[in-house]
C-alpha positions in Angstrom: -35.9 -9.6 -34.0 -36.3 -5.8 -34.4 -33.8 -3.5 -32.7 -34.4 0.2 -32.3 -31.1 2.1 -32.6 -30.5 5.5 -31.0 -29.8 8.5 -33.3 -26.1 8.8 -32.2 -25.5 5.3 -33.6 -27.2 5.8 -36.9 -23.8 6.5 -38.4 -23.1 2.7 -38.0 -26.5 1.4 -39.2 -27.8 4.2 -41.5 -31.3 3.8 -40.0 -33.3 3.7 -36.8 -34.5 0.0 -36.9 -32.5 -3.0 -37.8 -32.9 -6.8 -37.6 -30.6 -8.9 -35.5 -30.7 -12.3 -33.8 -29.3 -13.9 -30.7 -30.3 -16.2 -27.9 -29.0 -13.6 -25.4 -28.5 -9.9 -25.3 -24.8 -10.4 -25.7 -25.3 -12.6 -28.7 -27.6 -10.0 -30.2 -25.0 -7.3 -29.7 -22.4 -9.5 -31.3 -24.7 -10.1 -34.3 -25.2 -6.3 -34.6 -21.4 -5.9 -34.5 -20.9 -8.4 -37.3 -23.3 -6.3 -39.5 -22.2 -2.9 -38.2 -18.6 -3.2 -37.1 -17.7 -1.1 -34.0 -21.3 -0.6 -32.8 -21.0 -3.0 -29.8 -18.0 -1.1 -28.4 -20.2 2.0 -28.3 -22.7 0.2 -26.1 -20.5 -2.2 -24.0 -17.3 -1.4 -22.1 -14.1 -3.3 -21.7 -15.5 -5.1 -18.6 -18.5 -6.4 -20.7 -21.0 -4.1 -19.0 -23.5 -1.9 -20.7 -21.9 1.6 -20.7 -23.4 3.9 -18.1 -24.7 6.3 -20.8 -26.6 3.6 -22.6 -29.9 2.0 -21.7 -31.2 -1.3 -23.2 -34.9 -2.3 -22.9 -36.3 -5.6 -23.8 -40.1 -5.6 -24.3 -40.2 -2.3 -22.3 -38.1 -3.6 -19.3 -34.7 -2.2 -18.7 -32.0 -4.8 -18.9 -28.5 -4.7 -17.2 -27.4 -8.3 -17.8 -25.9 -9.2 -21.1 -26.7 -12.9 -20.5 -30.5 -12.0 -20.5 -32.2 -14.6 -22.7 -34.1 -13.3 -25.8 -36.9 -14.7 -27.9 -37.5 -14.3 -31.6 -40.5 -12.0 -31.0 -38.8 -9.7 -28.4 -38.3 -6.1 -29.2 -35.0 -4.5 -28.1 -34.7 -0.7 -27.8 -31.3 0.9 -27.2 -31.3 4.4 -25.8 -28.5 6.8 -25.2 -29.1 8.4 -21.8 -28.7 12.2 -21.5 -25.8 13.1 -19.3 -24.1 16.3 -18.3 -24.1 18.8 -15.5 
């Protein structure tokens, strides 16, 4: 499936769109990490939760649960949220 990668993570992938596969969001992120080592840690913390400055959307809906099932035609968009004060 197609995965849109945010600009700050292009240093891992070298491009904005990549292909990855997985039956769940967690499996998809693991597949990305196999192709682009270290990218999962930038998106998921040590408690296996999506980092608070990252947003993940599947077919336009924001997803918080890594066990979210995915289908082969789903589109995953990863966004780095703006933070600061």
